[in-house]
C-alpha positions in Angstrom: 29.0 21.4 36.9 29.7 23.4 33.7 27.1 23.9 31.1 28.9 21.6 28.7 29.2 18.8 31.3 25.6 19.2 32.2 24.5 18.9 28.6 26.4 15.7 28.2 24.5 14.1 31.1 21.2 14.6 29.3 19.8 11.9 27.0 19.2 12.6 23.3 15.5 12.1 22.7 14.6 10.2 19.6 10.9 9.8 18.8 9.9 7.4 16.1 6.3 7.8 14.8 4.8 4.6 13.5 5.7 0.9 14.0 5.2 -0.6 10.6 8.2 -2.2 8.9 10.1 1.1 8.5 9.5 2.6 11.9 9.9 -0.6 13.9 13.2 -1.5 12.1 14.5 2.0 12.5 13.8 2.0 16.3 15.4 -1.4 16.8 18.4 -0.6 14.7 19.0 2.7 16.6 18.8 0.9 19.9 21.6 -1.5 18.6 23.7 1.3 17.3 23.5 3.8 20.2 24.3 3.4 23.9 21.2 3.5 26.0 22.9 5.8 28.5 23.0 8.5 25.8 19.6 8.1 24.1 16.0 7.8 24.9 14.1 6.1 22.1 10.3 6.3 22.1 8.3 4.4 19.5 4.7 5.7 19.1 2.1 3.5 17.5 -1.7 3.4 17.5 -1.8 -0.4 17.6 -0.3 -2.5 20.4 0.9 -5.1 17.9 3.3 -5.1 15.0 1.1 -5.7 11.9 2.5 -7.7 8.9 0.9 -5.5 6.3 2.0 -7.8 3.5 -0.3 -10.5 4.9 -3.5 -8.5 5.2 -5.1 -10.5 2.3 -4.5 -13.6 4.3 -6.1 -12.1 7.4 -9.0 -11.0 5.3 -9.7 -14.6 4.2 -9.8 -16.0 7.7 -6.2 -17.1 8.2 -4.8 -16.6 11.7 -1.6 -14.6 11.8 1.0 -14.7 14.5 0.4 -12.2 17.3 3.5 -9.9 17.6 3.1 -7.4 20.6 5.4 -4.5 20.2 6.3 -4.5 23.9 7.4 -8.1 23.6 9.4 -7.3 20.4 11.3 -4.4 22.1 11.6 -5.9 25.5 15.1 -5.4 26.8 16.2 -3.2 23.9 15.7 0.2 25.7 13.0 1.3 23.2 10.0 2.7 25.1 6.8 1.7 23.3 4.0 4.4 23.6 0.6 3.2 22.4 -1.0 6.4 21.1 -2.3 8.1 18.0 -0.3 10.9 16.5 -2.5 14.0 15.8 0.1 16.7 14.9 3.8 17.5 14.5 5.3 20.9 15.2 8.6 20.8 13.4 9.6 24.2 14.7 9.0 23.6 18.4 10.1 20.0 18.0 7.0 18.5 19.6 4.5 15.8 18.7 0.9 15.8 19.8 -0.6 12.4 20.6 -3.8 11.0 22.1 -4.6 7.8 23.9 -7.2 6.5 26.3 -6.0 9.0 28.9 -6.4 12.0 26.6 -3.9 14.2 24.8 -0.2 14.6 25.5 2.8 16.3 24.0 6.2 14.6 23.3 9.4 16.6 22.9 12.1 15.4 20.7 15.7 16.2 19.7 15.4 13.9 16.6 12.2 12.8 15.0 11.8 9.8 12.8 8.6 10.0 10.8 7.3 6.6 9.7 3.5 7.0 9.7 3.1 5.1 6.5 0.1 5.2 4.2 -3.6 4.5 4.0 -6.0 3.6 1.3 -6.5 6.4 -1.3 -10.0 7.0 -2.8 -8.8 9.5 -5.4 -12.0 11.5 -4.8 -14.2 8.7 -6.1 -17.7 9.0 -4.5 -18.9 6.1 -2.3 -15.5 4.6 -1.6 -15.6 5.5 2.1 -19.2 4.5 2.5 -19.5 1.3 0.5 -16.0 -0.2 -0.3 -13.8 -2.4 1.9 -10.0 -2.4 1.8 -7.1 -4.4 3.1 -4.8 -1.5 3.9 -4.6 -2.4 7.6 -5.5 -4.9 10.3 -8.9 -3.6 11.3 -9.9 -3.1 7.6 -8.9 -6.7 6.8 -10.9 -8.0 9.7 -13.9 -6.2 8.4 -13.4 -7.8 5.0 -13.2 -11.2 6.8 -16.5 -10.5 8.6 -18.2 -9.5 5.4 -16.9 -12.5 3.5 -18.4 -14.7 6.2 -21.8 -13.2 5.6 -21.7 -13.9 1.8 -23.5 -16.9 0.5 -22.7 -19.1 -2.5 -22.7 -17.2 -5.7 -22.2 -13.8 -4.2 -20.2 -11.4 -6.3 -16.9 -9.8 -5.0 -15.4 -7.0 -7.1 -11.8 -6.0 -6.5 -11.0 -2.5 -7.8 -7.4 -2.1 -8.9 -4.8 -3.9 -11.0 -1.6 -3.7 -8.8 0.0 -6.0 -6.4 -2.5 -5.6 -3.6 -5.4 -6.1 -6.0 -4.0 -9.3 -7.4 -3.1 -10.8 -4.0 -6.5 -10.0 -2.6 -8.5 -11.3 -5.5 -6.6 -14.6 -5.8 -6.6 -15.2 -2.0 -10.4 -14.7 -1.9 -11.0 -16.9 -4.9 -8.9 -19.7 -3.5 -10.4 -19.5 0.0 -14.0 -19.1 -1.2 -14.4 -20.9 -4.6 -18.1 -20.6 -4.2 -18.0 -16.9 -4.7 -17.8 -15.0 -8.0 -14.7 -12.9 -8.0 -13.9 -10.2 -10.6 -11.3 -7.4 -10.9 -11.7 -4.0 -12.6 -8.7 -1.8 -13.4 -8.2 1.5 -15.2 -5.2 0.0 -17.0 -4.0 -3.6 -17.4 -3.7 -6.1 -14.5 -0.1 -6.9 -13.9 0.9 -5.4 -17.3 4.3 -4.1 -15.9 5.6 -7.6 -15.5 7.6 -9.7 -18.0 5.6 -11.6 -20.6 6.2 -15.0 -18.8 4.9 -13.6 -15.6 1.9 -12.1 -17.3 1.1 -15.4 -18.9 1.3 -17.1 -15.5 -1.0 -14.5 -14.0 -3.6 -15.2 -16.7 -3.4 -18.9 -16.1 -3.9 -18.4 -12.4 -6.9 -16.1 -13.0 -8.5 -18.7 -15.3 -7.9 -21.4 -12.7 -9.5 -19.4 -10.0 -12.4 -18.2 -12.3 -11.5 -14.5 -11.8 -13.1 -12.2 -14.4 -11.0 -9.3 -15.6 -12.4 -5.9 -16.6 -9.3 -4.0 -17.9 -9.1 -0.5 -19.2 -12.2 0.4 -17.2 -12.3 3.4 -14.9 -14.5 3.3 -11.8 -16.3 6.6 -11.2 -18.5 5.8 -8.2 -19.1 3.0 -5.7 -22.5 2.0 -4.5 -23.9 -0.6 -2.1 -24.6 -2.9 -5.0 -21.5 -2.4 -7.2 -19.7 0.3 -9.1 -20.4 2.7 -11.9 -17.8 2.8 -14.7 -16.6 5.7 -16.8 -18.7 4.7 -19.7 -21.8 4.9 -17.6 -22.0 1.2 -17.1 -22.6 -0.7 -13.9 -20.7 -3.7 -12.5 -22.8 -5.4 -9.9 -21.3 -6.8 -6.6 -22.5 -7.7 -3.2 -19.0 -6.7 -1.9 -16.5 -4.2 -3.4 -12.9 -4.1 -2.2 -10.9 -1.0 -3.1 -7.2 -1.5 -3.8 -6.6 1.3 -6.3 -3.7 2.9 -4.5 -2.3 4.4 -1.3 -1.9 7.9 0.1 0.2 9.1 3.0 -1.3 10.5 6.2 -1.9 14.3 5.9 0.0 15.1 9.1 3.3 15.9 7.4 1.7 18.2 4.9 0.2 20.3 7.7 3.7 21.1 9.1 6.5 23.3 7.9 8.4 20.3 6.6 9.1 20.3 2.8 6.7 17.7 1.3 6.1 16.5 -2.3 2.8 16.9 -4.1 1.8 13.5 -2.7 2.4 14.7 0.9 5.5 12.7 1.4 8.4 14.3 3.3 11.2 15.1 0.9 14.5 13.5 2.1 18.1 13.2 0.9 20.0 10.0 0.4 20.3 9.4 4.1 16.6 9.8 4.7 17.0 13.2 6.4 14.5 15.9 5.7 15.9 18.5 3.2 14.2 21.3 5.2 14.7 20.1 8.8 17.9 18.3 9.7 16.5 17.0 13.0 13.8 15.1 11.1 14.2 11.8 9.3 11.5 10.1 7.3 11.4 6.4 6.2 8.9 4.1 4.5 5.8 5.2 2.6 5.9 8.6 4.3 9.2 9.6 2.6 10.0 10.7 -0.9 13.4 9.3 -1.6 15.2 8.9 -4.9 16.2 5.4 -6.0 18.8 4.2 -8.4 17.7 5.5 -11.8 16.4 8.8 -10.5 12.8 7.8 -9.8 11.2 8.1 -6.4 11.0 4.9 -4.4 7.6 3.2 -4.6 5.6 2.5 -1.5 5.9 -0.9 -0.1 7.7 -3.3 2.3 10.4 -3.9 -0.3 11.6 -0.3 0.1 10.6 0.2 3.8 13.4 -2.0 5.1 16.4 -0.5 3.2 15.1 3.0 3.9 15.0 2.1 7.6 18.5 0.7 7.6 19.8 3.8 5.7 18.1 6.3 8.0 19.0 4.6 11.3 22.7 4.1 10.3 23.0 7.7 9.1 21.4 9.1 12.3 23.6 6.9 14.5 26.7 7.9 12.6 26.0 11.6 12.9 25.3 11.4 16.6 28.5 9.4 17.3 30.8 11.3 15.0 31.4 8.6 12.5 31.3 8.8 8.7 27.8 9.0 7.4 26.9 6.0 5.1 25.0 6.8 2.0 24.2 4.4 -0.9 21.4 4.7 -3.4 18.6 2.2 -2.9 17.7 -0.1 -5.8 15.4 -3.0 -6.4 15.9 -6.8 -6.8 12.5 -8.4 -7.3 8.7 -8.1 -7.2 6.8 -10.9 -5.4 3.1 -11.5 -5.9 1.3 -14.3 -4.0 -1.5 -16.1 -5.9 -3.2 -17.9 -3.0 -1.2 -20.1 -0.7 0.3 -22.5 -3.3 1.3 -20.2 -6.2 3.2 -17.0 -6.7 5.1 -14.9 -9.2 8.6 -13.8 -8.3 9.7 -11.3 -10.9 13.4 -10.4 -10.9 13.9 -6.7 -11.7 16.8 -4.4 -12.4 18.0 -1.9 -9.7 15.8 0.6 -11.5 12.8 -1.7 -11.0 12.5 -2.8 -14.7 11.5 -6.4 -15.2 14.0 -9.0 -16.3 13.3 -12.2 -18.1 14.0 -14.3 -15.0 10.7 -15.3 -13.3 9.9 -18.0 -10.7 6.3 -19.2 -10.5 4.2 -22.0 -8.9 5.0 -23.7 -5.7 8.7 -22.6 -5.8 7.5 -19.0 -6.2 5.2 -19.4 -3.3 8.0 -20.7 -1.1 10.2 -17.8 -2.0 7.4 -15.3 -1.3 6.8 -16.9 2.1 10.5 -16.8 3.0 10.6 -13.1 2.1 7.5 -12.3 4.2 8.8 -14.3 7.1 12.2 -12.6 6.7 10.6 -9.1 6.7 8.9 -9.8 10.1 12.1 -11.4 11.5 14.1 -8.3 10.6 11.8 -6.2 12.8 13.0 -8.2 15.9 16.5 -8.5 14.6 17.3 -5.2 12.8 21.0 -5.8 13.0 23.4 -8.5 14.2 25.7 -5.9 15.8 26.4 -7.0 19.4 25.3 -4.7 22.2 28.9 -4.2 23.4 29.6 -2.4 20.1 27.0 0.3 20.7 28.6 3.7 20.1 28.6 6.6 22.5 27.3 10.0 21.4 30.0 12.6 20.9 29.8 16.3 20.5 31.3 17.3 17.2 30.5 19.8 14.4 28.7 16.9 12.6 26.7 15.7 15.6 24.5 18.1 17.6 24.9 17.9 21.3 22.2 16.2 23.3 19.4 18.6 24.3 19.6 20.2 27.7 15.9 19.8 28.5 
């Protein structure tokens, strides 16, 4: 057998790190786009289940969420699910170090898709790790649920932050536990980026739930009994929930990959690393430019289109087809206010608010449809029939499958 023929018999190894919205959709879409005789797709994730991160405030208040095992989701797709924690990436040797209950192991790849997402950011504020809760992941949300169950009537819950996560967490808790005293503290304004109509509806909802707002107040430290503010004041609380922002995992920054100041992998319009063409990054872990020239913000709203873009570009390069590339823009921002109310703010492709806003029960129904659709898209990343999967070809635009 000639060297070329031998190379063509080897499968191209694609390793996807992280099975959040971005990673899971990418893996599933690649499995639909590529022929399983040509590729070996491994999806690495620390949790055995797909976690609907947009519903963590619901889980935190005691609501039961649908169990979505990754092995069930990808059964029959050809995607191999590897439950393990990623500890390091060597972009020069093209290896990934992982650890699981059996110990450490090394995975080799021909193409890497980095989708490790983000975690809560403490911004160097003392006491956050020791005393504050968060809703950035399943286990953190379950700890919030357990702590809320311990709180008696009149206990004070303080949510730090004024963004989407903060608003959803505060209103969900206030609705589920009207016997608690809920407050929010934010460095800036709460929801002040929204249209005036949306802001008015937010204020009405906060008043209805009895949520106290402390706006324009910086938190400089967290203690067991509350927080210290920039002016030297103290806001008391039996429970503090930190929702002031997210940061990416530090693994990428420890590699030779080009990363931004935030530690995100810098990618081009096809989600391909600008420094390493055999690496793609999607979701919160990537710094991609949106319509209007700004970096895409972290969130489920951007994770899905980034996954579609990255998977389609990679599949096209491997199969010798034209590489699709279209700038990603925005359509709306959706904020749940408990289970029966929401704000759906229509925005421009550049993420600027428009005057069209849907609120109340209709807004809640729209938000629920969007959340349900996001989870559905993980199991159905594309409607392309399996018979239309493309074979890998060896061209100047598509590297040959690895020989080992």
